[in-house]
N, C-alpha and C positions, 0 to 999 in steps of 0.2 A: 702281616698276615699273606700268606701265599695264595694265589689265585689256582683255582682247580687247572689243571692242564687244558681240559676242553674249554674252559673260559678264556684262557690266555689266548688259544689259537685263534678264535673268531675274529672277523674285520671287527664288527660291532660288540661289546661285552653285554649288550643288554638284548642281543639275537632281534635288532630293531623293533623292539617293543619300547614305546616312548615311555621315559621315567621323568617325573619331575621332582627336581629337588628345590626346596625353598628355604629362605632365609636371605640375612643381610651378612655378607661376608667380612663387612666392617665390625661388626658388633658381636657376632655370636662364634666364638673360637671353640674347637673342641678341647674337651677336658683331660689333661695328661696329669695325674698324680704326680706332684712334687716335679713337673717338667719345667724346663727353662723357656725362654721365649722360644728359641731356634726348635725346639722339640715341639712346642704348641703349633708353629705355624707348619712344621713339616707334617704334621698330624690332620692338616686341613684337607679339606675337598680340592681345593686349588692345587695342592702338590702331589694328589693322588694321580695314578698310572689312568685313571678314568677319566681326568678333567679334559684330556686331549679330543675325546669322544663327545663332549656335552658343548652345546649349542647353547649360549648366554641370553636370556632375553630380559631386558630392565623395566621396571616399570616407570611410567612419565610423569603420573599426577600422584602427588600427595593427598590421597584419598580422606585421612583423617583431618586433615586442613580444609578440605574442600566445603564439607559440612558446617563451618563457622560462618559466620555472618559479620558484617560490617568491620571495624578497626580491628578487632582481634585477629581477624583473617589475614591483614596485612602482617601484623606483628608475627603470628604462627608462621606466615611464610619466610619471613625474615630469618627466624629462628630455626626452621627446617633447613633453610639453605646453608646457613650456619654450622649445623650438625654435618651436612654432606660436607661441607669443604673440609671439617675436620676429620672425617671419616676417608675422605680422597686424598688427605694430606695435603691440602692447598693452604691451610693455615699457617702462617709465619710459626716457627718453632724457635726456642733457644735452649742452651745447655745449662745445667744445673744439677752438679752432683753425678755428673756423667749420666744423667738422665735428657732426652729430648722432651722439652715439655711447650704447652701451648699457652699462650693468655686468654684467659676467659672473659667475655663481653662484659662492658659494666653492668650491674645489676644481677649476674647470674651468681655472686657469691655473697655470703654473709660472713664477716669477720668476727667468728668467735670460736673458741675452742671449748666452750660447752655444749656438750650434745643436747641436754635437756631446751637450751636457748636455741638451739639450730632448731628442733623441734618446734617450739613455740611459735618461733618467726614463721615458718613453713605452712605449719597446720594449725594456726592461731584456731582456738574455740573447735577444734575437729569434733568434739563431742556434740554440739550443736549441729555440724554441717556434715556428718560422715556420710548421710545418704543422698547428698547432692552431688550429682556426678561431675558437673562442670567445676566445682569446688576441689573435689579430688584430681580431676583429671589436668587441671592447671597447676600443681604443684609435684615437687620431686626433689629428693635430696640423693645426691650422687655421691657414691664413695667407692675407693678403689679395692676395698676388701669384703668378702661376704662377712665375715665376723662383725664387720660394723653395721652391715645391711641387717643382719639379726639383730643385732642392739638395737637399733633405731626402729626397728618392725614392731619388737616388743613393747617398746617405749609408747609408742603412737597406741597400739593395741590396748595398752593398759589405761589409754584414756577414753576409749570407746565405752559407752554403756552398756549394760546388758551384761548376760553369762558367756563366757567364751567356750567353744565347743572345739574339740578336734575331732576330724572325721579322716579315718585310713582308708585306704583302697587295698585291694588284692587283685593282682592280676596274674596271669598265666605266667 
C-alpha cells in the first residue's frame, strides 16, 4: 500500500495526534492468506515504515494473575514467566525436521493422539462445570492450526447442555 504524498512528507505520519496501538507482538501476527513466515513477519507493524515513529510502552504487571489468591498465584506467575520466556525467545530450542522447537514443561502435555481423550482429560465433566469461570479459565488446549481449533471447539460445545444458537452480526 502506498502512502499519500501529503502523508509521506510529514515529520510525523499522525500529525502529532497520539495514536495507541495495542497487542502482544509475540502472539498476534497479521493474516496473510497463503503467506509464508517471511511474508507474515514482513506484514507486521514492526516492519512497517510507521514503526520508527512509534514509542513503545510495556506493561509491567500481569493483571490477570494479580487477582488470584494463595498458592495458585505463585503457580500462575511461574507459568506467565515461562510464556514470556517463550515469546522473548529465551527458552532453549532444538532442531527437528528443519523446525526450531522448544520443550514444554512437565505437566503441560497429555500424551494421546485421540482428540476425545484430550478433551475429556482437559474439560472433564464440562457439562456440570460450564458456568464455573475458574474451571474454564484454568484449562486450555493449544493447537497449531485453526482447523483443529474448530474441531475441538465443536466437540466441546456438543457436550454442553441446552440448545445451541448462532447469532450473526452485521456491520457497516
